[in-house]
N, C-alpha and C positions, 0 to 999 in steps of 0.2 A: 803647255808640254811641247816641246820641239819634235817635229816630224822626222823620223828616221830617214836615212839615205838608203836608197835602193842600191844593191850592189851591181857594180857594172863588171859582169863576168859571164863568161860562156860555160862556167862550171855548173852542171846541173845539180850537183850535190849541194853546193854552196846556196845557189838559189832556192832550193828545196828547204834547207834549213832556215833561210830568211824567212819564207812564206809560210813555214811551219808555225812562226812565232808572230806573224803579222797578219793584217787584214787589209784588203784592197781598198776599203773605205778610208782608211788612214791617209790614202794618197789621191784622194777624188779631185783636189785642186790641181793636181799634176798629170791626170789623164788626158790622153788625146786619142782621136779615133785614127785607126790605121786600115787602109783600104785594101793594101797590097799583102799577099802572103808574108809571114814573117820567117817561119821555118820552112826549110826545103828538106827534101829527102824523104824517106819512108817514116810513117808513124811508128811508134814503138808498140810492140805486141804485148798484150796483157796476158798472163800466165797464172792459172788458179793452182795453189798448192793445198794439200790437206796437212793439217798439224793438230796434234793432240791439245786438248784445253790447256794443259800445263805448258806446252810449248808455246802457245799463243800468248800466254800470260808472261813468259819469260821474255819474249821478243817484246812484249809491250813495256816491262820493266827496263830492259837494255835500251830501247830506244828513249824512254822517258829520261833515262840517266844521261844520255847524251843530248837532250834536248832536240830530238827529230822525231819524225813520224815513223810509224812501224813499216811501212812500205819503203821509205828512203833507206832505213837500215837494212832491210832484207835484200834491196837492190844493192847495196854497197857490199854486203856480204858476198852475194853471188859474183859480183864484178871481181872482188878481191880473190875469190877462190880460182875464178877462171884466170884471172892474171897469174896466180901463183903456179897453175898448172901450165902457164904458158900458152893457153887457148885463146887469150884475147890481148890485141894490142891496143893500147891506150892512145887515144888521139887527145892532144893538148892543144 
């Protein structure tokens, strides 16, 4: 079986979709040690939200239908709402 190609992108969403469906062990022959920091800037902040069980199940179904993880889907939804409300300027 051919090893898939790792996406060459700065898109967190695209990378998250890729790693939601792949395992690092698939790429062991391509790994190399990096000693310098790779990411600059402030780390992301983790936010906890409370959802009802039926809401959690709905999020899981929606994420599965899109082939992504639940946290990736929730992050996308929050960013979309912020963008729609013109509260977030997207950087590309």
